[in-house]
N, C-alpha and C positions, 0 to 999 in steps of 0.2 A: 389407689394403689399404693404398696409397698415397697420401701427402698432400702431399709436398715437391713442389712446380712446378717447381723446378729438376733435380727429379730424372732423369738420365738412361741410360739402360739399352744397353747392349750384349753381344751373343753370345759369351759366349767357348764355352762348350758344353753336351752334351747327352746323357745318361744314357739308357737305357731299361731297363725291365723290363716284361713280360708285361704288366701294368697300370697302369704308372706310367713317365711320363718326364720327367727332372728338368733343368728350364733352369738354368745357374749364371749370374747378370749380375755387372755390373760395373758399380756408380754414381758418380758426384760421388769421384773418385778415386778412391779407397784402401777403401775400403766396399765388404764381397761380403754377396752374401743369394743365399740357395736357394729357388726354391719349386718344390712337389711339385703338379702335376696333375693332373687326373682323364687319362687317355688319350685322351678324345676331345676333351676342349679340349688337348688337348697337341699332336696332330695337328694340331689348326686353326692353332695358333702356329707349327708348325713347316710348314705346307701356305705363311704368309705370310713366313717366312723364308727359303721358295725350298728349304727341308729335303726336301719331299714329293716323292713318286716322280712320277715322268716322265707325263703321262696316257697313256691305253691309245692306240692305234693303230685310227685312224677307220677304220671298215668301205670295204669297196670296194662302189662304186657298179655297178652292171650295167643298161644300157640293150637291148632287144628294141628295134630300131627297125626299123617293117612286118608284128609278130609280133601277133597275138590276147591272148597272156599275155604276163603281166607277169613269168612264171618260166620261159620258154622257149621257144622258136622251130621249129616242125614243118622238116622240110628242104624242101616245099613253098613254105614260107614264105620262107624262105634263099633257092631256088634261083628263088623273084621278084622277089626285089631286096631281101630285107628282109638287117637285118647284124645283128651284138653288137660294142657298144662296153664297155670294161670301164675303171673308174678306180678303179686295184688299189687306193691308199691312203686313198681319201675325200677329197682334196686338190683337188677341184673340175678335173681334170685329166684328160681321157682321154688313156691310155697304151695301150690297146691295141683295133686295133680289129679285126674278121672280117667279108668281105664277098666277093665276086661269087663264089658259094656257085654251081657247076654239075655236073650227073650227065654224066661222062667213059668210062660205060660204057652198054652194049646193056640186061643187066639192071637190073631196077626193085628200088630200094630198099625196105625194109618200111615200108609205107601211114602208120605207127605211129610211127617216129624221130623223136625229139625231141631238141636240142642245146641245154643248159642251159652257163651258166658261174657260175665264183668267181677271184675274186683275192684276191693278198694282195701287198706292196712287190718288186715283181721280179717278180712269175710270176702265169700267168693258163693257167684252165685251163678247157677246153670238153669236157664229159660228153654221150657218145652212150648212149642209150637207148631201146629196144622192147621192148613187150612181148610184141608178136610175134616175135620175134628171127631174128636169120641160121640158117635148119636146114639142116644135112646129114644124108641127101639133101634133092634135087639133091646130085648131086656137083660139083665142079668149074666150078660156077656162080663169077665175079666182079663184085659190083657194086665201083662205081669212082663217084668226085665228088671234087673239087677246089674249093679255096678260098683267098682268100688272108689273110693274115696282118700285120697294120702296126703297127709300133711309131709310131703318131701323135708321143707324145711328145719335145719334141726331146731332152731330156735323157736318154734311154736308147736302147738296142740290142737288137736279139735276139741270142740267144747258141745256146740250144737247143731239140730237141723229144723230151718222151718221153713214148711211147704204154707204156699200162700198161690191164690186164685188168681190169674189175671182176664182173663176172658172165657166165661163161659154163661150159661142161661138155663133155665127148667121155667115149666108153666106152673103159674102157683093153685093151689087148691082154692075154691069159691065157697058161697056157705056147707052148711053139713048139709045140704038138701040137694046140693045144682052142685056137686063137686067138677072144677076141669083139668083136673092134673093130679096124676099120679106117679110120677114120674122123674126121679135125679138121679146123680151121677158121683161117682164119688175118689176121691184121691187119698191109697194108705202107702206113705213112705217111710217105711221103716218106725212106723207107729207115730206120725205125726196125719192124722186122718184130716181134710177138708173137705167138703162138699157143698155141691150146690143141687137142692132136694126140695122142690112144689116148693120150687121161688124163693126159697131162703140160703143165705150162702152161708159158709161156717168156715172164717179162713180172716188170718194166718193158723198155723199151730206149731208149737217150737216143741222138739224132744232132746235129750240130753244124749248125746254118742258116747256108746259106748267104750270104745277105744279113743285113746287120744293121737294113735297114731294112723293106724288104719282101719275103717269100715267098710263093710258092705250093706248096699241099700240096695233094700227090696223095694220096688215100686209095685203098686197092685191099680188100675182106672177100671172101679167098677162100675154098670148100669144098675140103678137103683128100679122096684118095684116094688109099688104100695097099693094092696090089696085093694077093689074100689066096689061098688053097688055097678049092677050087673046097667048094662046099655048109658054108661057115663063115660065120656073121652077120657082118652087116659093122659092127653099133655104128650109134652120129650121133654126131653135135655140135652144137650150138647156143651163140649168142654173142648177148648179152642188153645186155652195157652194156659199153663201155671210155673212155679219156679220153685227151685229147692234152693235155698243160703246157707252155708257152712260159714258156719264161726269160730275161731278159736283165739285160742290166750299164748300170752306169753310162755316157754315150758320153762319150768321150774327142776335144776339139776338133781338131780335124786344124790343124796348121801352117800358118801362112799367113793361116786366116777370122781375122775378128774376133775370133772367143771365143778362139783359140789365141792371137793374139799379145796378149790383154788375160790371159792364162793366166801364158805364159812372162814377160810384164812384171811378174806381181804377183810372179812368184819373184823375176824379178831384182833386183825395191824390197827382196824378203825376205832377200835374201843381203846387200845392202849396207848394210842394216841391220844384220845379224848381226855382220859386217864391222865394221863405226863402234864398236861396243860393246868 
């Protein structure tokens, strides 16, 4: 324990073992002492000195607006005016909004269809799930619906949409003389096409989004039928869940805007200072 009130400590080095951290200090000009601290206490000192690791990223905050549950919305609730918002990095700012849901085809969707969301920095995912499932047969059906996705945060812009199967199945085809399955099911989300067809899954699929601020996503779930020889089993297909992931990037200020002029001005000032050096 030190009693010299004039003692001044300057941290100049850190050593580490699995159980101990050594702090080497310099005090009062030339004297050097090394202190051995238990790891827990040393970590506290290191944290105070700014040597601890950065804090973990805050969890995403999901809001299901106009929906009875706090963990999902039903499709009926969304088409009745509900929406989903996501603060992807937990900073208190909404990054994405999913709203303006509507059924665009004649066929009815499964009555127990639920939509849940998750998020991470620069990414948001919607998961569509139903215990009933989309089932084939019946064949050649098409469930169609649409919704809007909007980059609410002015600092980000939409880039891509990735569709992926989660739970699906289809009966595979046997040898050419005895086919045992001829059906499949497909999801087309604004051009990102995934399918489970005769036992073969094609997933995931990614497409670029045309508008960086707001895009209308058209989704079609379709039953597929492959012609088969007479008197052969037609097989079945089923889809119970799939996901749509929306990626984005940091938005670059446009030239001529206030933000753009500030960005260019800051760059010019930095270059001028560098030249003066």
